[in-house]
C-alpha positions in Angstrom: -8.4 9.6 -25.5 -9.9 12.9 -24.1 -13.2 11.1 -23.8 -11.9 9.4 -20.6 -12.0 12.8 -18.8 -15.6 13.6 -20.0 -16.8 10.2 -19.0 -15.2 10.2 -15.6 -16.7 13.6 -14.7 -20.1 12.5 -15.9 -19.8 9.2 -14.0 -18.5 10.8 -10.9 -21.7 13.0 -10.7 -23.8 9.8 -10.4 -24.8 9.0 -6.8 -23.8 5.3 -6.5 -22.8 4.8 -2.8 -23.3 1.3 -1.6 -25.0 0.4 1.8 -23.5 -2.3 4.1 -26.8 -2.5 6.0 -28.9 -3.4 3.0 -29.7 -7.1 2.2 -30.5 -6.5 -1.5 -28.2 -6.9 -4.5 -27.2 -4.3 -5.5 -27.4 -2.8 -2.0 -28.8 0.4 -3.3 -31.2 1.1 -6.2 -29.1 4.1 -7.3 -26.4 1.7 -8.4 -28.9 0.0 -10.8 -30.0 3.4 -12.1 -26.4 4.2 -13.1 -25.9 0.7 -14.5 -28.9 1.1 -16.8 -27.3 4.4 -18.1 -24.0 2.6 -18.6 -25.8 -0.3 -20.4 -27.3 2.2 -22.9 -23.9 3.8 -23.4 -22.2 0.5 -24.2 -24.9 -0.3 -26.7 -24.6 3.1 -28.2 -20.8 2.8 -28.8 -21.4 -0.5 -30.5 -20.3 -3.2 -28.0 -21.7 -6.7 -28.5 -23.4 -9.0 -26.0 -24.3 -6.1 -23.7 -26.2 -7.6 -20.7 -27.3 -6.2 -17.4 -28.7 -8.8 -15.0 -31.2 -8.4 -12.1 -28.4 -8.2 -9.6 -26.7 -5.2 -11.2 -23.8 -6.9 -13.0 -23.1 -5.5 -16.5 -21.1 -7.4 -19.1 -20.2 -6.7 -22.7 -17.9 -7.8 -25.5 -15.4 -6.2 -27.8 -15.4 -8.7 -30.7 -12.0 -10.0 -32.0 -10.5 -8.3 -35.0 -7.4 -10.5 -35.0 -6.6 -13.9 -33.4 -9.9 -15.7 -32.6 -8.0 -18.7 -31.2 -6.1 -16.8 -28.5 -7.1 -16.3 -24.9 -10.1 -14.1 -23.9 -9.0 -11.2 -21.7 -11.3 -9.3 -19.4 -11.4 -5.9 -17.7 -13.4 -5.2 -14.6 -14.3 -2.2 -12.5 -16.9 -1.4 -9.8 -19.5 1.4 -10.0 -20.2 1.9 -6.3 -18.5 4.4 -4.1 -17.6 4.0 -0.5 -20.1 4.7 2.3 -17.2 6.1 4.4 -18.0 9.6 3.0 -20.7 11.3 1.1 -21.0 10.4 -2.6 -24.1 12.5 -3.3 -24.0 15.6 -5.4 -20.3 15.2 -6.4 -19.0 18.3 -8.1 -15.7 17.4 -9.9 -13.4 20.3 -10.9 -10.3 20.4 -13.0 -7.2 22.1 -11.5 -5.3 23.4 -14.6 -1.5 22.9 -14.4 -1.2 22.2 -10.7 1.4 24.7 -9.4 2.5 22.8 -6.3 0.6 24.9 -3.8 -2.2 23.9 -1.4 -5.5 23.3 -3.1 -8.2 25.0 -1.1 -11.7 23.4 -1.3 -14.9 24.0 0.6 -15.5 23.2 4.2 -11.9 24.0 5.0 -10.6 21.0 3.1 -7.1 21.6 2.0 -5.0 19.2 -0.2 -1.7 20.4 1.3 1.5 19.0 -0.2 2.9 18.9 3.4 0.3 16.4 4.4 -0.1 14.8 1.0 3.4 14.9 -0.5 2.5 12.5 -3.4 0.6 15.3 -5.1 4.0 17.0 -5.9 4.6 14.2 -8.4 2.0 15.8 -10.6 3.1 19.4 -10.6 2.3 21.0 -13.9 -0.4 18.4 -14.7 -4.2 18.8 -14.8 -5.7 17.3 -11.7 -9.4 16.5 -10.9 -10.7 17.0 -7.4 -14.2 17.2 -5.8 -15.3 20.4 -4.1 -14.5 19.4 -0.5 -18.1 18.4 0.4 -17.9 14.8 -1.0 -15.5 12.2 -2.1 -14.6 12.2 -5.8 -15.3 8.6 -6.7 -12.2 7.8 -8.7 -12.4 4.6 -6.8 -13.7 3.2 -9.1 -15.4 5.5 -11.5 -12.0 6.2 -13.0 -11.6 2.5 -13.8 -15.1 2.4 -15.4 -14.3 5.4 -17.6 -11.0 4.0 -18.6 -12.4 0.6 -19.6 -15.3 2.1 -21.6 -13.0 4.5 -23.4 -10.5 1.8 -24.2 -13.3 -0.5 -25.4 -14.6 2.3 -27.8 -11.1 2.9 -29.1 -10.6 -0.9 -29.7 -13.9 -1.0 -31.6 -12.8 1.8 -33.9 -9.2 0.8 -34.4 -7.9 -1.2 -37.3 -4.3 -0.8 -36.2 -4.6 -2.6 -32.8 -5.1 -6.3 -33.4 -6.8 -8.1 -30.5 -8.8 -11.1 -29.7 -12.2 -11.3 -28.0 -12.3 -9.0 -25.0 -14.9 -9.1 -22.2 -15.7 -6.1 -19.9 -17.6 -6.3 -16.7 -18.9 -3.8 -14.1 -19.9 -4.8 -10.6 -21.9 -3.3 -7.7 -21.1 -3.3 -4.0 -17.3 -3.8 -4.1 -16.8 -1.2 -1.4 -18.9 -3.3 1.0 -17.1 -6.6 0.2 -19.9 -8.0 -2.1 -18.7 -7.1 -5.5 -18.0 -10.7 -6.5 -20.9 -12.3 -4.7 -23.0 -12.8 -7.8 -20.4 -12.4 -10.6 -20.9 -15.2 -13.1 -17.4 -16.2 -14.0 -18.6 -18.8 -16.5 -20.8 -16.4 -18.3 -18.1 -13.8 -18.3 -16.0 -16.3 -20.3 -12.5 -14.8 -19.9 -9.3 -16.8 -19.5 -7.9 -14.1 -17.2 -8.8 -10.5 -16.4 -7.6 -7.3 -14.7 -9.5 -5.1 -12.3 -8.8 -1.4 -13.0 -9.1 -0.5 -9.3 -5.6 0.4 -8.2 -4.2 3.7 -7.1 -1.4 5.8 -8.5 0.1 5.4 -11.9 2.2 2.3 -12.3 0.6 0.2 -9.6 0.3 -3.5 -10.4 -0.9 -5.8 -7.7 -1.4 -9.5 -7.4 -1.4 -10.0 -3.7 -3.8 -8.6 -1.1 -5.0 -9.1 2.4 -6.7 -12.1 3.8 -9.8 -10.6 5.3 -12.5 -11.4 7.9 -15.3 -9.4 9.4 -16.3 -9.7 13.1 -19.5 -8.6 14.7 -19.4 -8.5 18.5 -22.7 -8.2 20.5 -22.5 -7.4 24.2 -25.5 -7.9 26.5 -25.2 -5.7 29.6 -27.3 -5.2 32.6 -28.8 -1.7 33.3 -29.3 -0.8 36.9 -29.8 2.6 38.5 -26.3 3.9 39.1 -27.1 4.7 42.7 -27.8 1.1 43.4 -25.5 -0.6 40.9 -22.8 -2.2 43.0 -22.3 -5.8 42.1 -25.3 -5.6 39.8 -24.6 -3.4 36.8 -22.8 -4.7 33.7 -22.0 -1.8 31.5 -21.9 -3.1 27.9 -19.9 0.0 26.7 -17.2 -0.7 29.3 -17.0 -4.4 28.2 -16.5 -3.1 24.7 -13.7 -0.9 25.9 -12.1 -3.8 27.6 -12.1 -5.8 24.3 -10.5 -2.8 22.6 -7.8 -2.5 25.2 -6.9 -6.3 25.0 -6.2 -6.2 21.3 -2.6 -5.1 20.4 -2.7 -1.3 19.9 0.3 -1.5 17.5 -1.9 -3.6 15.2 -4.3 -0.8 14.3 -4.5 0.7 10.8 -2.9 4.0 11.9 0.2 2.1 13.1 0.7 -0.3 10.2 2.1 -0.3 6.7 3.3 -2.6 3.9 2.8 -6.2 4.9 1.7 -5.5 8.4 -1.9 -6.6 9.3 -4.4 -5.0 11.6 -7.6 -5.0 13.6 -9.8 -2.1 12.6 -12.8 -1.0 14.7 -15.3 0.1 12.2 -18.1 1.0 14.6 -19.2 1.0 18.2 -22.8 1.6 19.1 -24.8 1.1 22.2 -25.5 2.0 25.8 -25.2 0.3 29.3 -27.8 -2.4 28.4 -26.4 -3.4 25.0 -23.5 -2.6 22.7 -22.4 -3.8 19.2 -18.9 -3.6 17.7 -17.9 -4.1 14.1 -14.3 -5.1 13.3 -12.4 -6.0 10.2 -9.3 -8.2 10.5 -6.6 -8.1 7.8 -3.2 -9.8 7.1 -1.3 -10.8 4.0 0.2 -13.8 5.7 -2.2 -16.7 6.2 -0.8 -18.0 9.5 -0.8 -14.5 11.0 -4.3 -14.0 9.8 -5.5 -17.2 11.6 -3.6 -16.0 14.7 -5.4 -12.7 14.7 -8.8 -14.4 14.5 -7.8 -16.9 17.2 -6.8 -14.0 19.6 -10.1 -12.2 19.2 -12.0 -15.5 19.9 -9.9 -16.1 23.0 -10.5 -12.5 24.3 -14.3 -13.0 24.0 -14.0 -16.4 25.7 -12.0 -14.9 28.6 -14.4 -12.0 29.1 -17.4 -14.3 29.2 -15.4 -16.4 31.8 -14.8 -13.3 33.9 -18.5 -12.3 33.7 -19.5 -15.8 34.7 -22.0 -16.1 31.8 -22.0 -15.8 28.0 -22.9 -12.2 27.5 -20.5 -11.5 24.7 -21.3 -13.1 21.3 -18.8 -13.1 18.4 -19.9 -13.7 14.8 -16.8 -13.8 12.6 -16.7 -14.7 8.9 -13.9 -14.8 6.3 -14.5 -12.3 3.5 -11.7 -13.0 1.0 -8.2 -14.4 0.7 -4.8 -13.4 -0.7 -4.9 -13.9 -4.5 -1.2 -14.5 -4.8 -1.4 -18.2 -4.5 -3.8 -18.2 -7.5 -1.8 -15.8 -9.6 1.7 -17.3 -9.1 0.8 -20.5 -11.2 -0.1 -18.2 -14.2 2.8 -15.7 -14.2 2.1 -14.7 -17.8 -0.9 -12.7 -16.6 1.4 -10.4 -14.6 4.0 -10.3 -17.3 1.5 -9.1 -19.9 0.5 -6.3 -17.6 4.1 -5.4 -17.0 4.9 -5.4 -20.7 1.8 -3.2 -21.3 2.9 -0.6 -18.8 6.5 -0.5 -20.2 5.1 -0.1 -23.7 3.1 2.9 -22.4 6.2 4.4 -20.8 5.0 3.6 -17.3 7.4 2.0 -14.8 5.5 -1.0 -13.1 5.3 -0.6 -9.4 4.5 -4.1 -8.1 3.2 -4.0 -4.6 0.8 -5.7 -2.2 -2.7 -4.3 -1.9 -3.5 -3.1 1.6 -7.1 -4.0 1.0 -9.0 -6.2 -1.5 -10.6 -6.1 -4.9 -13.2 -8.0 -6.7 -10.2 -9.7 -8.4 -9.2 -11.4 -5.1 -12.3 -13.4 -4.9 -12.6 -13.9 -8.7 -9.1 -15.4 -8.7 -10.4 -18.1 -6.3 -13.3 -18.7 -8.5 -11.1 -19.6 -11.5 -10.5 -16.2 -13.0 -6.9 -15.0 -12.4 -7.4 -11.3 -11.9 -4.5 -8.9 -10.9 -5.2 -5.3 -10.2 -4.0 -2.4 -12.4 -3.8 1.3 -11.5 -6.7 3.6 -12.2 -4.7 6.7 -11.2 -6.4 8.1 -8.1 -5.2 9.1 -4.7 -6.7 9.5 -1.2 -9.8 7.5 -1.8 -12.9 7.5 0.4 -12.7 11.1 1.5 -12.7 14.8 0.5 -9.0 14.9 -0.2 -9.3 12.6 -3.2 -7.7 13.6 -6.5 -6.7 12.1 -9.8 -4.3 13.4 -12.4 -5.7 13.4 -15.9 -2.4 12.1 -17.5 -2.6 9.0 -15.2 -6.1 8.2 -16.5 -5.0 8.5 -20.1 -2.0 6.2 -19.4 -4.4 3.6 -17.8 -6.4 3.6 -21.1 -3.2 3.1 -23.0 -2.3 0.2 -20.7 -5.6 -1.5 -21.4 -5.0 -1.1 -25.2 -1.6 -2.6 -24.8 -2.8 -5.5 -22.8 -5.4 -6.3 -25.5 -2.6 -6.3 -28.1 0.0 -8.2 -26.2 -2.5 -10.9 -25.3 -2.7 -11.8 -29.0 1.0 -11.5 -29.5 1.8 -13.7 -26.6 
């Protein structure tokens, strides 16, 4: 079980940040470099059917040692880290027996219990953080380490009876492309679990409906001294769009089942500007209403300008997996039973985000999300308690066993 810590630290040091601007798959060559190392490790520990394809998707098998006629269960995690913060030269460090005080890292980064009160749940435990200059990458290197560790334990265990188990690792989940080229048929599982959740106990089978929107604004640049009735400032048009969207429906003002519009970027000048939005809501009708409002705002501004200078390119990204999971409730019940067997209280909640499992569920592979144990993803305040990682491994082992017993 201690191998999960060694693996996670080793994996976290690998630079695997994905790139939303890239058109390749995987979006960065560095992900493929890590996948090749992971491929070699899976072969070394004795997994069967280890295969890495040209798109950076890695799959392998833990052969059955029990009931060959039962369902095939899968476990999935992603190797890329978020481009929201630096993932290069990650230096993990272990805080021994966390004492409840502020953890001081480099660059003035403080994990303060006042600002991050959840850390007090882990007082007395060993906690892994980065050094303050990068994110840690527990999203989702922790999930990768937990799956590999559990797979090795299952290979070497005669006590735990299990059927055929498939494991899969994906690139580019953080930029919404993790399931783009995932071959569900080749994976061959009846159902699966992503190990991509947060704190210990999380079990999720519903997520946001999601869309991405690119807004391009063509302005008109004229010398400001002679600009009256001539200049069209693209940046001010962008500001008007921002002001017309409901301010209470921004991420910083929402929680639980509340959706939002999130301005990801705004670049440009007087002549031209470009905005990137993401739109999220758990409720399908509210999701459609949010998209409709943005379309109407763009139409209204073009009407006011007297010409079509604002262009909206909006695409759906993924949908709420709940409607695909509810018809197969045993998939959730197995995970709940596995947590209880490990002494972990299941905390069923909706994901305020998405996982590969959301899209895979719509492709015929029911795929709830299970905790990997980390907190404060995508930034320098990230941390993960070591006992939570070990419990995640235990949950994987229990799922494998309970799938056969079902």
